[in-house]
C-alpha positions as CSV (number, residue, x, y, z in Angstrom):
1,M,62.6,-122.1,3.4
2,L,64.2,-119.3,5.4
3,S,63.8,-115.7,4.7
4,H,64.0,-112.2,6.3
5,I,61.3,-109.6,5.7
6,D,63.9,-106.9,5.1
7,D,65.0,-108.8,1.9
8,H,61.5,-108.3,0.4
9,I,60.7,-104.6,1.2
10,R,60.5,-102.2,-1.7
11,I,59.2,-98.7,-1.7
12,T,58.3,-97.0,-5.0
13,A,56.8,-93.6,-5.6
14,E,54.7,-94.7,-8.5
15,R,52.6,-97.4,-6.9
16,W,52.5,-99.5,-3.7
17,Y,54.6,-102.7,-3.9
18,K,53.4,-106.3,-3.6
19,G,56.1,-109.0,-3.3
20,T,55.7,-112.8,-2.9
21,I,57.8,-114.5,-0.3
22,Y,56.2,-118.0,-0.5
23,Q,53.5,-119.5,-2.6
24,S,52.0,-123.0,-2.7
25,E,48.6,-124.4,-3.6
26,H,47.5,-123.9,0.0
27,M,48.6,-120.4,0.8
28,L,50.5,-117.2,-0.2
29,V,52.8,-115.2,2.0
30,G,54.1,-111.8,0.9
31,V,54.7,-108.2,1.7
32,D,52.7,-105.1,0.9
33,C,54.7,-101.9,1.1
34,L,53.0,-98.5,0.9
35,A,54.8,-95.2,0.8
36,V,53.2,-92.3,2.7
37,G,49.9,-91.4,1.1
38,Q,49.6,-94.6,-1.0
39,S,46.6,-96.8,-0.8
40,Q,45.1,-100.2,-1.8
41,S,41.7,-99.4,-3.1
42,A,38.7,-101.3,-1.9
43,H,38.6,-104.9,-3.1
44,M,37.8,-108.4,-2.0
45,H,39.1,-111.9,-2.5
46,R,36.4,-114.4,-3.3
47,G,36.9,-117.5,-1.2
48,H,40.3,-116.3,0.3
49,D,41.0,-115.0,3.8
50,K,43.7,-112.3,4.0
51,M,45.8,-111.5,7.1
52,Y,47.9,-108.3,7.4
53,F,50.6,-108.0,10.1
54,I,52.0,-104.5,10.3
55,Q,55.8,-104.7,10.6
56,S,56.3,-100.9,10.6
57,G,54.3,-97.7,10.0
58,S,50.6,-97.1,10.4
59,G,47.5,-96.8,8.3
60,E,43.8,-96.7,8.1
61,F,42.2,-100.1,7.4
62,T,38.6,-100.6,6.2
63,I,37.3,-104.1,6.7
64,G,33.7,-104.3,5.7
65,T,32.1,-101.4,7.5
66,T,34.8,-101.2,10.2
67,V,37.4,-98.5,9.9
68,A,40.4,-98.4,12.2
69,V,43.9,-96.8,12.3
70,C,46.4,-99.6,13.1
71,N,50.1,-99.5,13.7
72,A,53.2,-101.7,14.1
73,G,52.4,-105.0,15.8
74,S,48.7,-105.0,14.7
75,I,47.1,-108.0,13.0
76,I,44.2,-107.3,10.7
77,I,42.0,-110.0,9.2
78,A,39.9,-109.6,6.1
79,P,37.7,-112.7,5.9
80,A,36.9,-114.1,2.4
81,D,34.4,-112.1,0.4
82,T,34.8,-109.0,2.6
83,V,35.6,-105.7,1.0
84,H,38.8,-104.2,2.4
85,A,41.1,-101.3,1.8
86,V,44.3,-99.8,3.2
87,V,45.7,-96.2,3.2
88,N,49.1,-95.2,4.6
89,T,48.1,-92.3,6.8
90,G,51.3,-92.3,8.7
91,S,54.6,-90.4,8.3
92,E,56.7,-93.4,7.2
93,P,56.3,-96.3,4.9
94,L,53.7,-98.9,5.8
95,I,55.3,-102.4,5.7
96,M,53.0,-105.4,6.1
97,L,53.5,-109.1,6.1
98,I,50.5,-110.6,4.4
99,A,49.1,-114.1,4.1
100,M,46.2,-115.5,2.0
101,A,44.6,-118.9,2.2
102,P,43.8,-120.7,0.2
103,E,46.3,-119.3,-2.4
104,P,44.6,-117.2,-5.0
105,K,45.1,-118.5,-8.5
């Protein structure tokens, strides 16, 4: 499979966008796109690790008790069963390549 991240980016005013690029029984790869001010509320994935790679933009990430502002090029890992959240605190859309393993069903 070949794909380009630009083909999967969507920005909507109503809600942050989640798109799937690839999914198998072993992993999920997708994009999360947040307009300025949008957020993913605190949540966790039981038994699933999650990785964010920031393609563009910046935001505040909460992973467990750690809070950090991250920008393009940053890699953020939320281990399985760890509460995490994201807020686009920047001045442009926050575009992230994400991966989860194993794939959440």
